PDB file of N, H, CA, C and O in Angstrom:
ATOM      1  N   MET A   1     -14.051 -25.131  -7.612  1.00  0.00           N
ATOM      2  CA  MET A   1     -13.918 -23.799  -7.086  1.00  0.00           C
ATOM      3  C   MET A   1     -12.519 -23.636  -6.481  1.00  0.00           C
ATOM      4  O   MET A   1     -12.041 -24.523  -5.773  1.00  0.00           O
ATOM      5  N   ALA A   2     -11.878 -22.529  -6.754  1.00  0.00           N
ATOM      6  H   ALA A   2     -12.265 -21.809  -7.330  1.00  0.00           H
ATOM      7  CA  ALA A   2     -10.508 -22.290  -6.303  1.00  0.00           C
ATOM      8  C   ALA A   2     -10.476 -21.938  -4.818  1.00  0.00           C
ATOM      9  O   ALA A   2     -11.401 -21.326  -4.284  1.00  0.00           O
ATOM     10  N   LYS A   3      -9.396 -22.340  -4.173  1.00  0.00           N
ATOM     11  H   LYS A   3      -8.645 -22.837  -4.607  1.00  0.00           H
ATOM     12  CA  LYS A   3      -9.221 -22.026  -2.755  1.00  0.00           C
ATOM     13  C   LYS A   3      -8.859 -20.550  -2.611  1.00  0.00           C
ATOM     14  O   LYS A   3      -8.032 -20.034  -3.363  1.00  0.00           O
ATOM     15  N   VAL A   4      -9.471 -19.880  -1.655  1.00  0.00           N
ATOM     16  H   VAL A   4     -10.143 -20.300  -1.044  1.00  0.00           H
ATOM     17  CA  VAL A   4      -9.158 -18.484  -1.377  1.00  0.00           C
ATOM     18  C   VAL A   4      -7.980 -18.468  -0.404  1.00  0.00           C
ATOM     19  O   VAL A   4      -8.025 -19.103   0.649  1.00  0.00           O
ATOM     20  N   GLN A   5      -6.938 -17.743  -0.764  1.00  0.00           N
ATOM     21  H   GLN A   5      -6.901 -17.227  -1.620  1.00  0.00           H
ATOM     22  CA  GLN A   5      -5.730 -17.703   0.050  1.00  0.00           C
ATOM     23  C   GLN A   5      -5.928 -16.774   1.246  1.00  0.00           C
ATOM     24  O   GLN A   5      -6.332 -15.623   1.085  1.00  0.00           O
ATOM     25  N   SER A   6      -5.642 -17.282   2.446  1.00  0.00           N
ATOM     26  H   SER A   6      -5.314 -18.218   2.577  1.00  0.00           H
ATOM     27  CA  SER A   6      -5.808 -16.473   3.653  1.00  0.00           C
ATOM     28  C   SER A   6      -4.545 -15.657   3.926  1.00  0.00           C
ATOM     29  O   SER A   6      -3.505 -15.873   3.303  1.00  0.00           O
ATOM     30  N   PHE A   7      -4.650 -14.727   4.853  1.00  0.00           N
ATOM     31  H   PHE A   7      -5.495 -14.551   5.359  1.00  0.00           H
ATOM     32  CA  PHE A   7      -3.507 -13.901   5.221  1.00  0.00           C
ATOM     33  C   PHE A   7      -2.388 -14.758   5.811  1.00  0.00           C
ATOM     34  O   PHE A   7      -1.214 -14.502   5.545  1.00  0.00           O
ATOM     35  N   ALA A   8      -2.732 -15.762   6.600  1.00  0.00           N
ATOM     36  H   ALA A   8      -3.686 -15.970   6.816  1.00  0.00           H
ATOM     37  CA  ALA A   8      -1.720 -16.635   7.201  1.00  0.00           C
ATOM     38  C   ALA A   8      -0.952 -17.396   6.128  1.00  0.00           C
ATOM     39  O   ALA A   8       0.258 -17.588   6.252  1.00  0.00           O
ATOM     40  N   ASP A   9      -1.642 -17.830   5.078  1.00  0.00           N
ATOM     41  H   ASP A   9      -2.624 -17.674   4.977  1.00  0.00           H
ATOM     42  CA  ASP A   9      -0.968 -18.516   3.979  1.00  0.00           C
ATOM     43  C   ASP A   9       0.034 -17.590   3.295  1.00  0.00           C
ATOM     44  O   ASP A   9       1.143 -18.011   2.965  1.00  0.00           O
ATOM     45  N   LYS A  10      -0.350 -16.336   3.084  1.00  0.00           N
ATOM     46  H   LYS A  10      -1.251 -15.994   3.352  1.00  0.00           H
ATOM     47  CA  LYS A  10       0.549 -15.368   2.451  1.00  0.00           C
ATOM     48  C   LYS A  10       1.753 -15.079   3.341  1.00  0.00           C
ATOM     49  O   LYS A  10       2.874 -14.970   2.844  1.00  0.00           O
ATOM     50  N   ALA A  11       1.537 -14.953   4.650  1.00  0.00           N
ATOM     51  H   ALA A  11       0.626 -15.041   5.054  1.00  0.00           H
ATOM     52  CA  ALA A  11       2.629 -14.663   5.578  1.00  0.00           C
ATOM     53  C   ALA A  11       3.620 -15.821   5.637  1.00  0.00           C
ATOM     54  O   ALA A  11       4.829 -15.596   5.680  1.00  0.00           O
ATOM     55  N   ASN A  12       3.125 -17.051   5.640  1.00  0.00           N
ATOM     56  H   ASN A  12       2.143 -17.234   5.605  1.00  0.00           H
ATOM     57  CA  ASN A  12       4.007 -18.215   5.673  1.00  0.00           C
ATOM     58  C   ASN A  12       4.825 -18.323   4.394  1.00  0.00           C
ATOM     59  O   ASN A  12       5.973 -18.767   4.421  1.00  0.00           O
ATOM     60  N   LYS A  13       4.239 -17.919   3.286  1.00  0.00           N
ATOM     61  H   LYS A  13       3.306 -17.559   3.264  1.00  0.00           H
ATOM     62  CA  LYS A  13       4.938 -17.979   2.012  1.00  0.00           C
ATOM     63  C   LYS A  13       6.116 -17.004   2.004  1.00  0.00           C
ATOM     64  O   LYS A  13       7.175 -17.324   1.465  1.00  0.00           O
ATOM     65  N   LYS A  14       5.944 -15.824   2.591  1.00  0.00           N
ATOM     66  H   LYS A  14       5.083 -15.564   3.029  1.00  0.00           H
ATOM     67  CA  LYS A  14       7.019 -14.827   2.628  1.00  0.00           C
ATOM     68  C   LYS A  14       8.131 -15.236   3.588  1.00  0.00           C
ATOM     69  O   LYS A  14       9.291 -14.900   3.346  1.00  0.00           O
ATOM     70  N   LYS A  15       7.821 -15.943   4.658  1.00  0.00           N
ATOM     71  H   LYS A  15       6.879 -16.216   4.854  1.00  0.00           H
ATOM     72  CA  LYS A  15       8.830 -16.334   5.636  1.00  0.00           C
ATOM     73  C   LYS A  15       9.816 -17.337   5.060  1.00  0.00           C
ATOM     74  O   LYS A  15      10.941 -17.436   5.551  1.00  0.00           O
ATOM     75  N   GLN A  16       9.431 -18.078   4.043  1.00  0.00           N
ATOM     76  H   GLN A  16       8.517 -17.998   3.644  1.00  0.00           H
ATOM     77  CA  GLN A  16      10.309 -19.093   3.481  1.00  0.00           C
ATOM     78  C   GLN A  16      11.544 -18.482   2.841  1.00  0.00           C
ATOM     79  O   GLN A  16      12.563 -19.159   2.707  1.00  0.00           O
ATOM     80  N   GLY A  17      11.477 -17.214   2.443  1.00  0.00           N
ATOM     81  H   GLY A  17      10.650 -16.663   2.553  1.00  0.00           H
ATOM     82  CA  GLY A  17      12.595 -16.572   1.782  1.00  0.00           C
ATOM     83  C   GLY A  17      13.580 -15.911   2.729  1.00  0.00           C
ATOM     84  O   GLY A  17      14.455 -15.179   2.266  1.00  0.00           O
ATOM     85  N   ASP A  18      13.477 -16.136   4.047  1.00  0.00           N
ATOM     86  H   ASP A  18      12.767 -16.731   4.423  1.00  0.00           H
ATOM     87  CA  ASP A  18      14.382 -15.506   5.005  1.00  0.00           C
ATOM     88  C   ASP A  18      15.814 -15.982   4.774  1.00  0.00           C
ATOM     89  O   ASP A  18      16.055 -17.152   4.477  1.00  0.00           O
ATOM     90  N   LEU A  19      16.744 -15.065   4.913  1.00  0.00           N
ATOM     91  H   LEU A  19      16.548 -14.115   5.153  1.00  0.00           H
ATOM     92  CA  LEU A  19      18.152 -15.374   4.753  1.00  0.00           C
ATOM     93  C   LEU A  19      18.720 -15.748   6.114  1.00  0.00           C
ATOM     94  O   LEU A  19      18.708 -14.936   7.039  1.00  0.00           O
ATOM     95  N   ILE A  20      19.216 -16.974   6.240  1.00  0.00           N
ATOM     96  H   ILE A  20      19.226 -17.634   5.488  1.00  0.00           H
ATOM     97  CA  ILE A  20      19.777 -17.459   7.499  1.00  0.00           C
ATOM     98  C   ILE A  20      21.266 -17.707   7.284  1.00  0.00           C
ATOM     99  O   ILE A  20      21.660 -18.456   6.391  1.00  0.00           O
ATOM    100  N   VAL A  21      22.088 -17.066   8.117  1.00  0.00           N
ATOM    101  H   VAL A  21      21.768 -16.458   8.843  1.00  0.00           H
ATOM    102  CA  VAL A  21      23.543 -17.178   8.010  1.00  0.00           C
ATOM    103  C   VAL A  21      24.137 -17.422   9.393  1.00  0.00           C
ATOM    104  O   VAL A  21      23.434 -17.356  10.401  1.00  0.00           O
ATOM    105  N   MET A  22      25.432 -17.704   9.429  1.00  0.00           N
ATOM    106  H   MET A  22      26.003 -17.757   8.610  1.00  0.00           H
ATOM    107  CA  MET A  22      26.145 -17.868  10.694  1.00  0.00           C
ATOM    108  C   MET A  22      26.625 -16.504  11.174  1.00  0.00           C
ATOM    109  O   MET A  22      27.283 -15.781  10.426  1.00  0.00           O
ATOM    110  N   CYS A  23      26.306 -16.150  12.400  1.00  0.00           N
ATOM    111  H   CYS A  23      25.772 -16.738  13.008  1.00  0.00           H
ATOM    112  CA  CYS A  23      26.748 -14.883  12.987  1.00  0.00           C
ATOM    113  C   CYS A  23      28.214 -15.031  13.411  1.00  0.00           C
ATOM    114  O   CYS A  23      28.544 -15.978  14.125  1.00  0.00           O
ATOM    115  N   PRO A  24      29.099 -14.122  12.989  1.00  0.00           N
ATOM    116  CA  PRO A  24      30.512 -14.265  13.351  1.00  0.00           C
ATOM    117  C   PRO A  24      30.786 -14.051  14.842  1.00  0.00           C
ATOM    118  O   PRO A  24      31.766 -14.585  15.361  1.00  0.00           O
ATOM    119  N   ASP A  25      29.952 -13.292  15.537  1.00  0.00           N
ATOM    120  H   ASP A  25      29.156 -12.858  15.116  1.00  0.00           H
ATOM    121  CA  ASP A  25      30.178 -13.025  16.962  1.00  0.00           C
ATOM    122  C   ASP A  25      29.718 -14.175  17.846  1.00  0.00           C
ATOM    123  O   ASP A  25      30.440 -14.590  18.753  1.00  0.00           O
ATOM    124  N   THR A  26      28.519 -14.693  17.588  1.00  0.00           N
ATOM    125  H   THR A  26      27.932 -14.356  16.851  1.00  0.00           H
ATOM    126  CA  THR A  26      27.965 -15.740  18.444  1.00  0.00           C
ATOM    127  C   THR A  26      28.277 -17.141  17.939  1.00  0.00           C
ATOM    128  O   THR A  26      28.292 -18.088  18.725  1.00  0.00           O
ATOM    129  N   GLY A  27      28.527 -17.291  16.637  1.00  0.00           N
ATOM    130  H   GLY A  27      28.515 -16.521  15.998  1.00  0.00           H
ATOM    131  CA  GLY A  27      28.796 -18.606  16.066  1.00  0.00           C
ATOM    132  C   GLY A  27      27.545 -19.437  15.865  1.00  0.00           C
ATOM    133  O   GLY A  27      27.642 -20.640  15.618  1.00  0.00           O
ATOM    134  N   LYS A  28      26.372 -18.828  15.963  1.00  0.00           N
ATOM    135  H   LYS A  28      26.293 -17.851  16.164  1.00  0.00           H
ATOM    136  CA  LYS A  28      25.108 -19.538  15.790  1.00  0.00           C
ATOM    137  C   LYS A  28      24.405 -19.048  14.533  1.00  0.00           C
ATOM    138  O   LYS A  28      24.723 -17.983  14.005  1.00  0.00           O
ATOM    139  N   GLU A  29      23.447 -19.835  14.062  1.00  0.00           N
ATOM    140  H   GLU A  29      23.188 -20.700  14.491  1.00  0.00           H
ATOM    141  CA  GLU A  29      22.651 -19.420  12.912  1.00  0.00           C
ATOM    142  C   GLU A  29      21.698 -18.310  13.327  1.00  0.00           C
ATOM    143  O   GLU A  29      21.080 -18.380  14.389  1.00  0.00           O
ATOM    144  N   THR A  30      21.582 -17.292  12.495  1.00  0.00           N
ATOM    145  H   THR A  30      22.084 -17.235  11.632  1.00  0.00           H
ATOM    146  CA  THR A  30      20.694 -16.170  12.776  1.00  0.00           C
ATOM    147  C   THR A  30      20.140 -15.632  11.471  1.00  0.00           C
ATOM    148  O   THR A  30      20.720 -15.839  10.405  1.00  0.00           O
ATOM    149  N   LYS A  31      19.012 -14.938  11.561  1.00  0.00           N
ATOM    150  H   LYS A  31      18.540 -14.770  12.427  1.00  0.00           H
ATOM    151  CA  LYS A  31      18.394 -14.341  10.380  1.00  0.00           C
ATOM    152  C   LYS A  31      18.993 -12.973  10.110  1.00  0.00           C
ATOM    153  O   LYS A  31      19.531 -12.323  11.007  1.00  0.00           O
ATOM    154  N   ILE A  32      18.889 -12.549   8.861  1.00  0.00           N
ATOM    155  H   ILE A  32      18.451 -13.076   8.133  1.00  0.00           H
ATOM    156  CA  ILE A  32      19.285 -11.206   8.463  1.00  0.00           C
ATOM    157  C   ILE A  32      18.011 -10.369   8.411  1.00  0.00           C
ATOM    158  O   ILE A  32      17.028 -10.765   7.785  1.00  0.00           O
ATOM    159  N   VAL A  33      18.031  -9.206   9.072  1.00  0.00           N
ATOM    160  H   VAL A  33      18.830  -8.885   9.581  1.00  0.00           H
ATOM    161  CA  VAL A  33      16.861  -8.351   9.192  1.00  0.00           C
ATOM    162  C   VAL A  33      17.161  -7.006   8.534  1.00  0.00           C
ATOM    163  O   VAL A  33      18.259  -6.470   8.684  1.00  0.00           O
ATOM    164  N   ASN A  34      16.190  -6.466   7.810  1.00  0.00           N
ATOM    165  H   ASN A  34      15.299  -6.902   7.689  1.00  0.00           H
ATOM    166  CA  ASN A  34      16.313  -5.128   7.240  1.00  0.00           C
ATOM    167  C   ASN A  34      15.820  -4.112   8.258  1.00  0.00           C
ATOM    168  O   ASN A  34      14.704  -4.229   8.763  1.00  0.00           O
ATOM    169  N   VAL A  35      16.653  -3.106   8.566  1.00  0.00           N
ATOM    170  H   VAL A  35      17.560  -3.011   8.156  1.00  0.00           H
ATOM    171  CA  VAL A  35      16.279  -2.049   9.502  1.00  0.00           C
ATOM    172  C   VAL A  35      16.559  -0.697   8.861  1.00  0.00           C
ATOM    173  O   VAL A  35      17.328  -0.609   7.904  1.00  0.00           O
ATOM    174  N   ARG A  36      15.942   0.347   9.381  1.00  0.00           N
ATOM    175  H   ARG A  36      15.317   0.275  10.159  1.00  0.00           H
ATOM    176  CA  ARG A  36      16.184   1.716   8.919  1.00  0.00           C
ATOM    177  C   ARG A  36      16.950   2.448  10.015  1.00  0.00           C
ATOM    178  O   ARG A  36      16.470   2.570  11.143  1.00  0.00           O
ATOM    179  N   LEU A  37      18.141   2.934   9.680  1.00  0.00           N
ATOM    180  H   LEU A  37      18.531   2.836   8.764  1.00  0.00           H
ATOM    181  CA  LEU A  37      18.972   3.676  10.618  1.00  0.00           C
ATOM    182  C   LEU A  37      18.805   5.163  10.363  1.00  0.00           C
ATOM    183  O   LEU A  37      18.833   5.610   9.217  1.00  0.00           O
ATOM    184  N   VAL A  38      18.630   5.933  11.437  1.00  0.00           N
ATOM    185  H   VAL A  38      18.607   5.570  12.369  1.00  0.00           H
ATOM    186  CA  VAL A  38      18.465   7.383  11.332  1.00  0.00           C
ATOM    187  C   VAL A  38      19.556   8.046  12.159  1.00  0.00           C
ATOM    188  O   VAL A  38      19.687   7.787  13.355  1.00  0.00           O
ATOM    189  N   ASP A  39      20.342   8.907  11.508  1.00  0.00           N
ATOM    190  H   ASP A  39      20.236   9.118  10.536  1.00  0.00           H
ATOM    191  CA  ASP A  39      21.393   9.666  12.184  1.00  0.00           C
ATOM    192  C   ASP A  39      20.986  11.127  12.240  1.00  0.00           C
ATOM    193  O   ASP A  39      20.522  11.680  11.243  1.00  0.00           O
ATOM    194  N   ALA A  40      21.156  11.762  13.399  1.00  0.00           N
ATOM    195  H   ALA A  40      21.533  11.312  14.210  1.00  0.00           H
ATOM    196  CA  ALA A  40      20.882  13.189  13.557  1.00  0.00           C
ATOM    197  C   ALA A  40      22.197  13.941  13.402  1.00  0.00           C
ATOM    198  O   ALA A  40      23.136  13.731  14.171  1.00  0.00           O
ATOM    199  N   ILE A  41      22.261  14.818  12.406  1.00  0.00           N
ATOM    200  H   ILE A  41      21.498  14.989  11.782  1.00  0.00           H
ATOM    201  CA  ILE A  41      23.473  15.587  12.127  1.00  0.00           C
ATOM    202  C   ILE A  41      23.181  17.050  12.449  1.00  0.00           C
ATOM    203  O   ILE A  41      22.279  17.640  11.854  1.00  0.00           O
ATOM    204  N   PRO A  42      23.937  17.654  13.393  1.00  0.00           N
ATOM    205  CA  PRO A  42      23.664  19.054  13.747  1.00  0.00           C
ATOM    206  C   PRO A  42      24.107  20.015  12.643  1.00  0.00           C
ATOM    207  O   PRO A  42      25.176  19.853  12.055  1.00  0.00           O
ATOM    208  N   ASN A  43      23.273  21.012  12.375  1.00  0.00           N
ATOM    209  H   ASN A  43      22.405  21.144  12.854  1.00  0.00           H
ATOM    210  CA  ASN A  43      23.620  22.091  11.453  1.00  0.00           C
ATOM    211  C   ASN A  43      24.336  23.186  12.225  1.00  0.00           C
ATOM    212  O   ASN A  43      24.377  23.158  13.455  1.00  0.00           O
ATOM    213  N   GLY A  44      24.895  24.138  11.517  1.00  0.00           N
ATOM    214  H   GLY A  44      24.862  24.161  10.518  1.00  0.00           H
ATOM    215  CA  GLY A  44      25.564  25.255  12.168  1.00  0.00           C
ATOM    216  C   GLY A  44      24.604  26.209  12.847  1.00  0.00           C
ATOM    217  O   GLY A  44      25.016  26.994  13.701  1.00  0.00           O
ATOM    218  N   LYS A  45      23.333  26.157  12.485  1.00  0.00           N
ATOM    219  H   LYS A  45      22.998  25.520  11.791  1.00  0.00           H
ATOM    220  CA  LYS A  45      22.331  27.084  13.019  1.00  0.00           C
ATOM    221  C   LYS A  45      21.665  26.575  14.298  1.00  0.00           C
ATOM    222  O   LYS A  45      20.767  27.229  14.827  1.00  0.00           O
ATOM    223  N   GLY A  46      22.090  25.430  14.791  1.00  0.00           N
ATOM    224  H   GLY A  46      22.819  24.899  14.360  1.00  0.00           H
ATOM    225  CA  GLY A  46      21.494  24.893  16.008  1.00  0.00           C
ATOM    226  C   GLY A  46      20.365  23.909  15.761  1.00  0.00           C
ATOM    227  O   GLY A  46      19.801  23.373  16.714  1.00  0.00           O
ATOM    228  N   SER A  47      20.021  23.661  14.509  1.00  0.00           N
ATOM    229  H   SER A  47      20.479  24.096  13.734  1.00  0.00           H
ATOM    230  CA  SER A  47      18.984  22.674  14.204  1.00  0.00           C
ATOM    231  C   SER A  47      19.655  21.381  13.737  1.00  0.00           C
ATOM    232  O   SER A  47      20.876  21.318  13.598  1.00  0.00           O
ATOM    233  N   PHE A  48      18.850  20.366  13.499  1.00  0.00           N
ATOM    234  H   PHE A  48      17.858  20.417  13.611  1.00  0.00           H
ATOM    235  CA  PHE A  48      19.383  19.069  13.113  1.00  0.00           C
ATOM    236  C   PHE A  48      18.868  18.667  11.742  1.00  0.00           C
ATOM    237  O   PHE A  48      17.758  19.021  11.343  1.00  0.00           O
ATOM    238  N   ARG A  49      19.698  17.923  11.037  1.00  0.00           N
ATOM    239  H   ARG A  49      20.599  17.636  11.361  1.00  0.00           H
ATOM    240  CA  ARG A  49      19.313  17.319   9.769  1.00  0.00           C
ATOM    241  C   ARG A  49      19.336  15.812   9.994  1.00  0.00           C
ATOM    242  O   ARG A  49      20.215  15.307  10.693  1.00  0.00           O
ATOM    243  N   PHE A  50      18.395  15.099   9.420  1.00  0.00           N
ATOM    244  H   PHE A  50      17.681  15.509   8.853  1.00  0.00           H
ATOM    245  CA  PHE A  50      18.299  13.665   9.637  1.00  0.00           C
ATOM    246  C   PHE A  50      18.700  12.919   8.377  1.00  0.00           C
ATOM    247  O   PHE A  50      18.193  13.192   7.289  1.00  0.00           O
ATOM    248  N   LEU A  51      19.618  11.975   8.538  1.00  0.00           N
ATOM    249  H   LEU A  51      20.030  11.753   9.422  1.00  0.00           H
ATOM    250  CA  LEU A  51      20.087  11.136   7.452  1.00  0.00           C
ATOM    251  C   LEU A  51      19.588   9.725   7.739  1.00  0.00           C
ATOM    252  O   LEU A  51      19.970   9.123   8.743  1.00  0.00           O
ATOM    253  N   ASP A  52      18.746   9.200   6.873  1.00  0.00           N
ATOM    254  H   ASP A  52      18.435   9.689   6.058  1.00  0.00           H
ATOM    255  CA  ASP A  52      18.235   7.850   7.099  1.00  0.00           C
ATOM    256  C   ASP A  52      18.644   6.945   5.952  1.00  0.00           C
ATOM    257  O   ASP A  52      18.728   7.361   4.797  1.00  0.00           O
ATOM    258  N   ARG A  53      18.900   5.675   6.314  1.00  0.00           N
ATOM    259  H   ARG A  53      18.832   5.337   7.252  1.00  0.00           H
ATOM    260  CA  ARG A  53      19.295   4.686   5.318  1.00  0.00           C
ATOM    261  C   ARG A  53      18.831   3.307   5.774  1.00  0.00           C
ATOM    262  O   ARG A  53      18.677   3.046   6.967  1.00  0.00           O
ATOM    263  N   ASN A  54      18.616   2.445   4.806  1.00  0.00           N
ATOM    264  H   ASN A  54      18.741   2.657   3.837  1.00  0.00           H
ATOM    265  CA  ASN A  54      18.250   1.065   5.092  1.00  0.00           C
ATOM    266  C   ASN A  54      19.518   0.227   5.169  1.00  0.00           C
ATOM    267  O   ASN A  54      20.454   0.426   4.394  1.00  0.00           O
ATOM    268  N   GLN A  55      19.541  -0.714   6.113  1.00  0.00           N
ATOM    269  H   GLN A  55      18.781  -0.875   6.742  1.00  0.00           H
ATOM    270  CA  GLN A  55      20.715  -1.547   6.275  1.00  0.00           C
ATOM    271  C   GLN A  55      20.287  -2.937   6.710  1.00  0.00           C
ATOM    272  O   GLN A  55      19.274  -3.099   7.390  1.00  0.00           O
ATOM    273  N   ARG A  56      21.060  -3.935   6.319  1.00  0.00           N
ATOM    274  H   ARG A  56      21.883  -3.803   5.767  1.00  0.00           H
ATOM    275  CA  ARG A  56      20.812  -5.307   6.737  1.00  0.00           C
ATOM    276  C   ARG A  56      21.703  -5.608   7.933  1.00  0.00           C
ATOM    277  O   ARG A  56      22.900  -5.323   7.914  1.00  0.00           O
ATOM    278  N   VAL A  57      21.103  -6.195   8.987  1.00  0.00           N
ATOM    279  H   VAL A  57      20.131  -6.426   9.003  1.00  0.00           H
ATOM    280  CA  VAL A  57      21.847  -6.498  10.212  1.00  0.00           C
ATOM    281  C   VAL A  57      21.537  -7.922  10.660  1.00  0.00           C
ATOM    282  O   VAL A  57      20.533  -8.513  10.261  1.00  0.00           O
ATOM    283  N   TYR A  58      22.432  -8.467  11.510  1.00  0.00           N
ATOM    284  H   TYR A  58      23.248  -7.988  11.834  1.00  0.00           H
ATOM    285  CA  TYR A  58      22.183  -9.764  12.134  1.00  0.00           C
ATOM    286  C   TYR A  58      21.110  -9.590  13.201  1.00  0.00           C
ATOM    287  O   TYR A  58      21.140  -8.614  13.952  1.00  0.00           O
ATOM    288  N   GLU A  59      20.165 -10.518  13.278  1.00  0.00           N
ATOM    289  H   GLU A  59      20.140 -11.310  12.669  1.00  0.00           H
ATOM    290  CA  GLU A  59      19.082 -10.409  14.257  1.00  0.00           C
ATOM    291  C   GLU A  59      19.590 -10.612  15.685  1.00  0.00           C
ATOM    292  O   GLU A  59      19.037 -10.023  16.614  1.00  0.00           O
ATOM    293  N   SER A  60      20.615 -11.419  15.883  1.00  0.00           N
ATOM    294  H   SER A  60      21.064 -11.897  15.128  1.00  0.00           H
ATOM    295  CA  SER A  60      21.084 -11.720  17.237  1.00  0.00           C
ATOM    296  C   SER A  60      21.897 -10.579  17.849  1.00  0.00           C
ATOM    297  O   SER A  60      21.798 -10.339  19.053  1.00  0.00           O
ATOM    298  N   THR A  61      22.701  -9.870  17.049  1.00  0.00           N
ATOM    299  H   THR A  61      22.782 -10.065  16.071  1.00  0.00           H
ATOM    300  CA  THR A  61      23.581  -8.837  17.600  1.00  0.00           C
ATOM    301  C   THR A  61      23.293  -7.444  17.063  1.00  0.00           C
ATOM    302  O   THR A  61      23.797  -6.466  17.615  1.00  0.00           O
ATOM    303  N   TYR A  62      22.506  -7.324  16.013  1.00  0.00           N
ATOM    304  H   TYR A  62      22.097  -8.119  15.565  1.00  0.00           H
ATOM    305  CA  TYR A  62      22.196  -6.055  15.340  1.00  0.00           C
ATOM    306  C   TYR A  62      23.452  -5.339  14.838  1.00  0.00           C
ATOM    307  O   TYR A  62      23.490  -4.110  14.777  1.00  0.00           O
ATOM    308  N   LYS A  63      24.466  -6.106  14.483  1.00  0.00           N
ATOM    309  H   LYS A  63      24.435  -7.104  14.532  1.00  0.00           H
ATOM    310  CA  LYS A  63      25.650  -5.537  13.844  1.00  0.00           C
ATOM    311  C   LYS A  63      25.444  -5.612  12.334  1.00  0.00           C
ATOM    312  O   LYS A  63      24.728  -6.493  11.859  1.00  0.00           O
ATOM    313  N   PRO A  64      26.055  -4.706  11.569  1.00  0.00           N
ATOM    314  CA  PRO A  64      25.842  -4.687  10.113  1.00  0.00           C
ATOM    315  C   PRO A  64      26.274  -5.986   9.439  1.00  0.00           C
ATOM    316  O   PRO A  64      27.286  -6.589   9.797  1.00  0.00           O
ATOM    317  N   TYR A  65      25.485  -6.394   8.463  1.00  0.00           N
ATOM    318  H   TYR A  65      24.663  -5.904   8.172  1.00  0.00           H
ATOM    319  CA  TYR A  65      25.767  -7.592   7.673  1.00  0.00           C
ATOM    320  C   TYR A  65      26.543  -7.175   6.436  1.00  0.00           C
ATOM    321  O   TYR A  65      26.075  -6.340   5.661  1.00  0.00           O
ATOM    322  N   LYS A  66      27.706  -7.739   6.246  1.00  0.00           N
ATOM    323  H   LYS A  66      28.086  -8.417   6.874  1.00  0.00           H
ATOM    324  CA  LYS A  66      28.529  -7.427   5.079  1.00  0.00           C
ATOM    325  C   LYS A  66      28.530  -8.650   4.180  1.00  0.00           C
ATOM    326  O   LYS A  66      29.281  -9.599   4.406  1.00  0.00           O
ATOM    327  N   GLY A  67      27.697  -8.621   3.176  1.00  0.00           N
ATOM    328  H   GLY A  67      27.087  -7.849   2.993  1.00  0.00           H
ATOM    329  CA  GLY A  67      27.680  -9.789   2.314  1.00  0.00           C
ATOM    330  C   GLY A  67      26.761  -9.677   1.246  1.00  0.00           C
ATOM    331  O   GLY A  67      26.643 -10.596   0.435  1.00  0.00           O
TER     332      GLY A  67
END
């Protein structure tokens, strides 16, 4: 009989693919995290438009990852 995979097994499997790099500001190893940035841009009519984008950042400083 086959083993049924638990949620913890699936979560551990996904963590193995984390990207770990050296942070240029701190000089230590840190993970790269995907975040969603939202900018509020004012319209001429007094309302706002929202511009959202996904970006990769360093986990230790939350500065953009260029690589």
